[in-house]
C-alpha positions in Angstrom: 0.0 -0.1 0.1 1.5 3.4 -0.9 1.7 6.3 1.5 -0.8 8.3 -0.5 -3.5 5.4 -0.2 -2.6 5.0 3.3 -3.1 8.6 4.1 -6.2 8.8 2.1 -7.6 5.8 4.1 -6.8 7.1 7.4 -8.4 10.3 6.6 -11.5 8.6 5.4 -11.8 6.8 8.7 -11.1 10.0 10.7 -14.0 11.8 9.0 -16.3 9.0 9.0 -15.6 8.2 12.6 -15.4 11.4 14.1 -18.4 13.1 12.2 -20.6 11.7 14.8 -20.3 14.5 17.6 -23.7 16.0 18.5 -27.5 14.9 18.6 -29.0 17.3 15.8 -28.3 17.1 12.2 -26.8 20.5 12.2 -24.5 19.8 15.0 -23.3 16.4 13.3 -22.7 18.4 10.0 -21.0 21.2 11.8 -18.6 19.1 13.8 -17.9 17.0 10.9 -17.0 19.9 8.5 -14.5 21.0 11.1 -12.9 17.7 11.6 -12.9 16.7 8.2 -11.5 20.1 7.1 -8.5 19.9 9.7 -8.0 16.3 8.5 -8.1 17.3 4.9 -5.8 20.0 5.3 -3.2 18.0 7.3 -3.4 15.3 4.5 -3.0 17.6 1.7 0.1 19.3 3.5 1.5 16.0 4.2 1.3 14.6 0.9 2.4 17.6 -1.1 -0.6 18.9 -2.5 -2.7 21.7 -1.6 -3.7 22.1 2.1 -6.7 24.5 0.9 -7.7 22.3 -1.5 -7.6 19.2 1.0 -9.6 21.4 3.9 -12.4 22.0 1.1 -12.7 18.3 0.2 -12.4 17.1 3.8 -14.8 19.8 5.1 -17.4 18.9 2.5 -16.9 15.1 3.0 -17.2 15.5 7.0 -20.2 17.9 6.7 -21.8 15.2 4.5 -21.1 12.2 7.0 -22.1 14.1 9.9 -25.4 15.1 8.1 -26.2 11.7 6.8 -25.4 9.5 10.0 -27.6 9.1 12.9 -27.0 9.6 16.5 -27.2 6.0 17.0 -24.6 5.2 14.7 -21.8 6.8 16.4 -22.3 8.9 19.5 -19.5 10.9 21.1 -21.6 12.7 23.1 -22.8 16.2 23.3 -20.4 18.9 21.3 -18.3 21.2 23.1 -20.3 24.2 22.1 -23.6 22.7 23.5 -22.3 22.1 27.0 
């Protein structure tokens, strides 16, 4: 497995696994977008690509994963901004 495939697989797992913060769809989409953007930016920078492009793609993927998942699928508790 190449380093690029490994990084992409790690980013995908992080985005899908951590997009589960919050109880409402908007909370989950917002937290997923933040986590996805951070993961995408780091992945883009590590792979020698554009950190901005990685952040945009990761943010979109994280927001979609958070919005489309249910609290019963992955539940990491209430988001920090709701405590």
